[in-house]
C-alpha positions in Angstrom: 12.3 3.4 -12.5 13.1 2.1 -9.0 14.2 -1.6 -8.9 11.7 -4.1 -7.5 13.4 -4.9 -4.1 13.9 -1.2 -3.3 10.3 -0.5 -4.4 9.0 -3.2 -2.0 10.8 -1.5 0.9 9.4 1.9 -0.1 5.9 0.5 -0.4 6.2 -1.2 3.1 7.2 2.1 4.6 4.4 4.1 2.9 1.7 1.6 3.8 2.7 1.9 7.5 3.1 5.7 7.4 0.1 6.7 5.2 -2.3 3.9 4.7 -2.3 2.3 8.2 -5.8 0.8 7.9 -5.8 -0.6 11.4 -4.0 2.2 13.2 -0.8 0.5 14.3 1.9 2.8 13.0 3.0 3.8 16.5 2.9 0.2 17.9 6.5 -1.0 18.0 5.6 -4.7 17.9 3.3 -4.3 14.8 5.7 -2.5 12.4 5.6 -5.5 10.0 1.8 -5.7 9.9 1.4 -4.6 6.3 4.6 -6.2 4.9 2.8 -9.1 3.3 0.9 -6.6 1.0 4.0 -4.8 -0.2 5.3 -7.2 -2.8 2.0 -7.4 -4.8 1.6 -3.7 -4.7 5.2 -3.2 -5.8 4.6 -5.6 -8.7 1.5 -3.5 -9.7 3.6 -0.3 -9.6 6.5 -1.9 -11.5 4.1 -3.1 -14.2 2.8 0.4 -14.6 -0.9 0.0 -13.6 -2.9 3.1 -13.2 -3.5 4.8 -9.8 -7.2 3.7 -9.8 -6.2 0.1 -10.0 -3.8 0.5 -7.1 -6.6 2.2 -5.1 -8.9 -0.6 -5.9 -6.3 -3.1 -4.7 -6.0 -1.3 -1.4 -9.8 -1.3 -1.0 -9.9 -5.0 -1.7 -7.3 -5.6 1.0 -9.3 -3.6 3.5 -12.6 -5.3 2.7 -11.6 -8.9 1.7 -8.6 -9.5 3.9 -9.1 -7.2 6.9 -12.9 -7.2 7.0 -13.0 -3.5 7.3 -15.2 -1.0 5.5 -13.3 0.5 2.5 -11.8 4.0 2.9 -12.0 5.2 -0.7 -10.5 8.6 0.0 -7.5 7.2 1.9 -7.0 4.5 -0.8 -6.9 7.1 -3.6 -4.5 9.3 -1.6 -2.2 6.4 -0.9 -2.4 5.0 -4.4 -1.3 8.4 -5.7 1.6 8.5 -3.3 2.6 4.9 -4.3 2.6 5.9 -8.0 5.1 8.6 -7.1 7.5 6.0 -5.7 7.8 4.2 -9.0 8.2 7.3 -11.2 
């Protein structure tokens, strides 16, 4: 299993590349936009939660913190990719 600090870095990169809820991946000044979410997601991964729980966490971030409509398909896809990071 990937150690937690390395996992946080991997999660940060994947959130920007694949999740990118607000469409800033190509904006140089916004590359840290999702960094605050990475530690909690890495903790979930490290503790072995299921893919569905990770997808739900991503949906809650979108709706509760970003005030966006949830994108369930994207959340499931990214959650599956995130689970692969911790394997």
